[in-house]
N, C-alpha and C positions, 0 to 999 in steps of 0.2 A: 568708443574707445577709451581703451586705458588711460586712466588719468597720468599716468607719470612717464607716457609715451612724450607729451609737450614739455612735460613738468621740467625734463630734464636736458633741455634744450638752456644752453648757456646766456644769459640773460642782458650781455653787454653792450649786442646789436643795436643802435639808436638810428638808424637812418642814415641816407647817403645825403648828398649835399647836393645844393646848386652849381657847385664848383665842378660837380662829379662830369655832369653833362657838356660842361662850360670845356673841362681841359680837354675831352676828346674831338671839342667843335675846334679848339684852337691845333690840335695836332693835325686836325685834315688840312690843317691850311699849312700848317707849318711842319711837314713831314720828315723831319732832318736832325741827325742826332748833337748840333748844335744847338737846337732849339730843345730837342728833348733833356738834354743836359742839365740845359739852364733852367728848365720846369720839373724838375726830378723830383723836388719834394712837394710837387703840387700831386704826380701822379700818386707819392707814397701816403699822402694826407687823405685824398680826397677819392683815390680809387682801390688803391691797395690795402690801407687800415679796414675801411668797412666793408673790403668784400673778405677780409679775413674775420674780423667781427661776425658775419653774416653766417660764414663758413660754422662757426666756432656755434654760433648760436642754435642753427639748427641742426649740428652732428645728432644729436639726441634721435631726433625725429627721423630722420633719412636711416638712420642706423638700426632703427626699431622696426621699419618698413620691409629694412630690405641692410643686412649685417654687411652681405658683399659690394655692396656700392663704399665706393673711395669719398669720404669727407674728410678731406686735410686741408688745412690751408699752406700747401705745398706747394711750387712748382713742381711738374711732371706728376703730382698727383691730382687735385682736384682745379689747381691754375694753370691757364694755358700759358704761357709767354707771350707778353707782347711784342719781345722782340720778334722782327720775318727772318727766317733763311734768305739771305742775300744772293744765293746758287739760283733761285726760284721768286725773287719777287725783285718789285723794281723801287720799293719802297722800304725804309727801314722798319717801319712800325705799323704793326695792326692798327688800325684805325676802331678800335671797338676792343671789349675786355671781356672774354667768356672762362667761365666757372663750371666745371663738369663734373657731373655728377654718376658716372658708369662705374666698371667693375673691370674697363680695362679699356687705350685706345683704341677710338673710332666705334666702341659701343654704343647702342642705343644707353639715351641717357635724360636724367635730367638736367636743367642746367639754369642759371642767371648768364644775361648777356646783357654786358654795358655799351651803350655807343652815343653820340652827341645830339641823337633823335630820340631816344627813348632807352628805357631799362629793361628786359623782359626777362619773365619767367615761364619754363615751358618743358616740353617733350621731345626729343631727337629720337627721330627712328631711323634706324641706319637701313635700307633697302638695298643696297648695292649686288646682292643677289638675287634679286626680283621674285621669281615663285620659289626659287628656295629658300626663300628667308625664311625665319621663322614667322614671322607677321603675317605675310602672306601664308604660309600656309594653316596658321592658327581662325585666320579671317575667315578664310576659305572654307573650314570646317563645318560653319554654321554663323553665317553672314547678319541673320536676325539677329542673333547672339551677341552679337559686335556692336551692330545699331541698339541694343536693348541696354550695352554696357556705358554707350555713348549718352543715353537718356538719363539711364541711373546715377554716375556720376559728373551729369552737369557739364558734360564735355559740349555736346553738343548745341550749337546757336550761341557760343560762349566765347569761344578762344579761336584766333588767326591761325590761319595752318598756310605755309608756304612752302615752297621746291626752292630748298638754298643752292642749291646745285644748279639750276634754271634761269636761280634770281626772281621768281615769280611766286605773287600772291595769287595760291587758289581762292581764297575767300575769307573773309576777315571776318566770319562768324561761321565755323565749321558747321555743314548739314553731310552726317553720314551715307546717309542715302546717296547724296546729289555728289558727290565726292568721293566716294571709297573706289571707285575705278582706276582715278588719276592719282590715288596716295599708293594704292597697290603697283603702280608702274613709273613710280618716280624714283630716284636711288635714297635721298637723303630728306625727310619730310620734317618741320617741324610745326610745332603746335604750341601756342604760348598768348598770352597775354602783353599788354603793350602798358607800359607806365610813363606818360608823356612827363616833361619838365614842370608841367604846370599841377600836376598831379602831388599833392600836400602829403597823399601817404607813403612814398618813396622816402620824404627827409622824417619821417618819425618812428619807432618800434613797431609800428602798426603792419609795415611792410611786412616785418618777419610772421607776423599773423595770416597776410596775404600768402605769402609763400609755402607755410604749410596748407593753409585751403587750397592753393594750386597744384598743389605736387601731391597732393592726396587726392583728387578730382582727376589727374591726368596719368597716375601711377598705374592703373589698368594695362595704358596705350603702351608702357616698358615690359608688363608680365607678358602682353603679345607680342611683342620684338622680340623676347627674349627664352617664356617658357617652352619647356619639351612636355610638361605637365599641365597645359591651362587651366582644365578645368578646377582641378586642384588647389591649384597658384591662386586663383580667382577669389573661390570659394574661402580659405585661409584668409585674404587680405581683408575680404568682405564681414568674415567674423572676429577677428582680429582689431579689424580697426572702421571699415565702413566708411561711408560719406563723412567729414566733416563739415 
């Protein structure tokens, strides 16, 4: 991989806080505007500030691998608002915070996801079109190649896989041979790594290095989900970056 791809990242991110987890736990028990307004400073200090630093720090790497990814610390860009639309929700706030690195709304994307029981780094695959989705089309061109890519990039037996629409976990460690048919028939799939409150890497700059490695491993899945020229895009990624 070219050296300047990571060196261009901003070095200001220093980690999240134990209070990041605590904020979401407390929000879940007190999901109302009075409580949120009283604890808005905690939200800004322990959620928004480190999230924005994370985005600025990883922007160089993500835009190096794909200049079309939106990597901006702004709402309606990479930041998803914590406020719910009360026309469709029963509680005023989401009990999580999502940072999305895609090209447009509901695009397949890389992401950072924060909630009371964990911080997650992963890849979202939008499969709503089922057999007409690019992921389905690209995988079914050569299933053995897809399995080989999962092995090559260390995806197999390392990352958790979830059906987020059906709210169920396929496996705590993805097995592409066993799980592939299920993936291909699921609307919204996430493949990610979970960091618990006890994982000290979350509270240090080392978490940024983990994010670079994880996004590097999972980016081929984004290629499968979005590419109209699969072989060329996979080859270009491998030649320019390869596995970190």
